[in-house]
N, C-alpha and C positions, 0 to 999 in steps of 0.2 A: 504494500499499500504506499502511496506517495507520502513523503514526510509532511508536505503542506496539508494534505487531506487529513492525516492523523492529527496534526496540530489543531486544525479547525474543529475536528470532532472532539478533541480534548477540551478545547475552549467552550464550545457550545454546551457539551454535556456538563462541564463543571459549572457553567453559568446556570443552566437549568437545575442542577443539583442543589446549588446554593439558594436559588429563589424559592423552589418548592420546599426545601429544608427549612427556610426561615418561616414559611407558613405553618409547617408541622410543629416546629419547636415553639413558635409563638402561641399556637393554640394549646399545646401541652402545658407550657408555663402558666398561661392564663387560667386554664381550668383547675390546675392544682392549687394555684393561689385562690381562686374562687371558692373551692371546697373548703379551704382552710379558714376562710373569713365569713362563711355563712352564719347567720344567727337565726334561731327559731322565730317563726313568724306568729305573732299573737293571733289566736283564733283560727289558725290554719287548719284545713281539713286533714284527715288521715292521709298519709302519703307524702306530706310535705317535709322535705329535709331541712330547709332553711332558706333565707333570703338575704339579699344585700342590695344597697343602693349605691349606684356609681355615677360619677359625673365625668363626661368626656364629650368632645366635639360640640361644646356649647349647649349640652342638654343633660337631663337626668335619665338614668336607666334603672328600672327596677328588675332585678333578676331573682327568680325563685327556682329552686331545684325541687322537682317532684318525681315520685315514682309512679303516680297514677295521674293521668290527665284526661280531660273530656275528649271524646273521639272526634269532635269537629275540628280540633286544633291539630290533630296528627298529620293531615296532609301538608301543613306548612312547615314541618320539621326540617331542619338542616342537619345532614349527616356529615360528620368530619371523618373522611376516610381517604379521599384522593390525595390530600397533602402527604399522607404516609406512603401510599402506593407509588406516587410519582417520584418521591424522594428515593425509594428503594430501587425503582426501575432505572432511574437515571444514574444512581450510584453503581449498580451492577454493570451497566453499559460502560461507565467510566473505568471501572475495574478492568473490563475486558480490553478497552482501547489502550490503557496505559501499561497494564501488566501482562496481558495474554497475547496481544499482537506485537509485532516488531521483534519476534524472536525471543521474547521474555528477557530483554535486556535488564529491566528493572525488577524482574521477578526472582531471578536466580543469581546468587553470588557464587562464582566458580570456586572461590577460596573456601566457601562454607559448605557447599554440597555439589555433588556431581550429578545430581538428578536431572533428567531430561525434561524438556518443555511439556510434552503431553502428560507425563506423570505429575508434574508440578501443577498443571491446570486442573487435573482430576483431584489432586489433593486439596487445592483451593476451593473448588466448587463443592467437593464432598464435605469439607469443613463447615460450610454454610448450612448444608442440608442436615448433616448429622448433629451439628451443634444445636440447631433449633429443635430437633427431635428429642435430644437428651434434656435440654432445658424444659421443654413442654411436658415431658414425661415426669420430671422431677416435681414441677409445680402443680401437677394434677394428682400426684401420689399423696399418700397420708403425711409425708414429710412437710407438705405445704401447710399443715396445721401447726407447725412450729417454724414460723417465718425466719427466726434468727438462725436456726440450724440449716434450713434450706438455702438461705442466703450465703452462709459460710461454705456449704458444699458447692454452690454455684461458683463462688469466687475461687475456691481451690481448683475446680475443673478449668476455669478460665486461666489460672496460673499455669496449670499443666499444658494447656493448649498454647499459650504464649511462649513458653519454654520450648516446646516441640517445634513450632513454626519457625522460631529463630534458628533452629538447627537445620531447617530445610530450605527456607527462603532467604533472600537478603533481608537485612533488618527492616528496611523501608517496606518491603512487600509483606513481611510478617505483621508489622503494625497495621498495615492497611487491611489485611485479612481478618485480624481480630476486630477491627472497626466495622468491617463489612459483616461479620458474624453478628455483632451487637445490633447493627442496623437491620439485619435480616430478622433477628429475634423481635425487634421493635415493630417492624412492619407486619410480621406474622402474628404478633399479639393482637394487632388491629384486625387483621384478616380472619384469624382462627378463633379468637376469644372475645375481643371487645365488640366487634360488629355482630357476630352471632348472638351474643347476650343481649345486645340492644335490639336486634331484630325480633327476638323472642319476646322481650318486654313490650315492644311495639305491637306484636300480634296479640298479646294478652290484653293490652289496653284497648285494642279495636273491638274485642269481644266483650268489653266491660268488666273483665276480671281484674284481680290484683296480682301483679307480677311477683314471681318468686324473688325474695330478697337476695338469694344466693347468686342470681344472675348479676345483680348490681354489684355485689361484692366481688365477683370474679372479674368483671370489667374494670372495677376500680383498682384491684390489685395489679393487674397487668398494665394499666395506665400509670400507676405509681412506679412500677419497674421501668417503664419507658422513660419516665421523667428523670429517674436517677442515672440512666444510662446516657442521657443526652450530652452532658458536658464531656465525659470521656470520649464519646463518638466525635464530637466537634474537635477535640484535640487531635484525634487520629486523622481527621480530614485535613488538618494543616500540618501534621507532623513531618511530611516529606520535605518541608522547608527548613527543618531543624535537625540536622544530622547528629548533634550532640546527644540527642535522645536515642534514636534508632541505631546510631553508629556506635554507641557505647558497648563495651564488651559484655556488660550486663544489661543489655537493652531490654530483655523481657522483664527484669525487675524494675527498671525505670518505668516501663509501661504500666505495670501493676500499681506502683506507687502513685503515678499520675492518675490512674483510674480511681484509686481510693480518695486522692486529694480532690479530684473533680466531683466525685459523688459527695464528698464532704461539703464542698462549696454549695452544691445543689441542696443538701440537707439544711445548711445554714439559711439559704434563701426561703426554704419551705417553713422553717420553724421559728425564725428570729423574732417575728411579731408576737407570737404567743408565748415563747419561752426564750427571752433574750439571753439569759445566763447560759443555757445549754447551747444555744446557737453560737454564742461567743467562744465557747470551749471548742466546738467543732471547727469554727473558722480558724482559731488559733492553731489547732492540730494540722489543718490543711495548709496553712501558711508555713508551718515548720516543715512539713513534708516537701513543699516547693523549695524552700531555702536549702534543705538538706540535698535535694537533687541537683540544685545549681552547683553547690560545692563538690558533690560527688562526680558530676560530669565534667567539671573543670580540671580534675586531677590528671588525666592523660596528657592534656596540653601542657600543664605545668611540669610534669615529669619529663616529657620530651624536650621541652625548652631548656631544662636545667640538667639534662643527662650528661652533657659534656662541658659543664661549667668550668671556667678556667682554662679551657683549651684554646682560647684566643678569639678574637673578633671574627665573625663570619662576613666575608665580602660578598657583595651582590654577584660578583664574577663566579662564586661557587654555587650560587642559588640558580641563576638563570639557566645553565645547562640542564639542571634537573627539571625545571619547569618545561623547558623546550622538549626534552626527551619524553617526559612522563605525561604532560598535560596538554601541550599545544595541539596535538592531533585532534582533540575535540574542541578545546577552548581557543578558537581562532576564528577570524573573519572568514577563512576558507578552511574548514576542517578537512583533514585527510583520513579520518577514521572511516572504516567500512560500514558503520551503522549510523553514527551521529553525523548528520549532514548540516546541522546549525548549532552554533555555540549554545550550550545549555544556559538558559536564563540570561542570554546575552553577555555572559562573562567571557572575555577574551584576554589572552596573555601575549599579545603579539609585540607589545612594547614594554620597556622598563616601567614607564608610568602606569600602564595597565596592571602590571604585576604588583606594584606597590599599592595602587588604588584598591585592589581586591585582596590585599594581604589578610584582612579579617576573614574573608570567605576561605581563603587557602588554609588559614589556621584552623578553622572549624571543620574543614573537610579532609585535610591531609595530615593534620598534626593532632588535633583533639580527638579525631576519629580516623578510621581507615576507609571512609566511604568514597573517597576519590584517590586515585582514579577508579572509575566504576568497575567493580569486580577486580580491581588492581590489574586491569588488562594490560597495562604497559610495564608492570613489574616494579613499582616504586619500592625501594628497600627501607628498612627500619633506619638505617644510617642516614638516608636521604631525608626521611621525615624529621629526624633529629636536627639536621642542618637547617632545614626550613624553619623549624620551630625556634631555634636559637636566633636565626636572622630576624624573625618577626619580633621576638622578645627584645631584640636590640633596637627596635624601632623601624625595621625594614629599610635600612639605608641603601641608597643606590650607588654609592661609591665603593 
């Protein structure tokens, strides 16, 4: 497939994914907030959960949550589902375009695994399908009656999956598949649990009956799961821009800590109004996790930059041949690589000024992590990474 066509598909799918994702995330956040702020309505009939008054767009809104409504209002109901479905569809198409097409350049790290592209694709797609089945089975089993235990088991299963995928895929692709699994679970929750429960409640209301409260409870539980997975999934969506996370030697652990920290921030936003003290504790723990990760991921860069301390000043004349031999085949106005036809992210190293100007990116990709060269295709050595790290630590001088 033409590189230009692939780039346009990437752009348009990414754009669609973000737009519909905003719609899904927005409704999720709003309804979780709404449920947390409902108050009992005085004199309300049986089936009323609560109400709230809102002010927006120059007017007042009265919102009441009910389990039973008059049949004449049912035809005007709005169903929230397509935001979820389109987010998942666009995300899967984007996964295919970026990771499965183009020979799997971003999917497989030759230094990490010798697996072939067809097997890697099967593992990726199988992870999404099997992951949903295991999750759904767990939360339909008797263990679901003990939410804390079921949540702990779910997290341990996720930890095992993250570790396994980082041993098969590149770090970037492993992160993206974990995110794709969470997104698949979220969309399948809407499709297989939330929507069927709501449809059954709708059917019972049409006949004038009283819906089973278990249906509402099941839909609410899966909606809450989706809400807590949202921030970790958003992180994964942008993680490919931050190699200090997926490029770390313990990338699976970094991902899990970020998952917990993101879920912690979401929990704070959910509870801080009604329980400020507990919310503050959760937020402080999440902040500590983020600070700890920053320090942890900075260690490789520091160690390489100081590995040969006292060995003398590194001249640019030592660095430039390394960049030319290991990096310029891709990062050039006219790449010579057999796969990469345009400089990734517009980063080029054709001139000394460009090399110095992108020193921070070089440090992040080739010193703090080993994510560049991609799959170490050009064979950059540990000694060369140390030399580059020392040069950048000295201010990246050009003399």
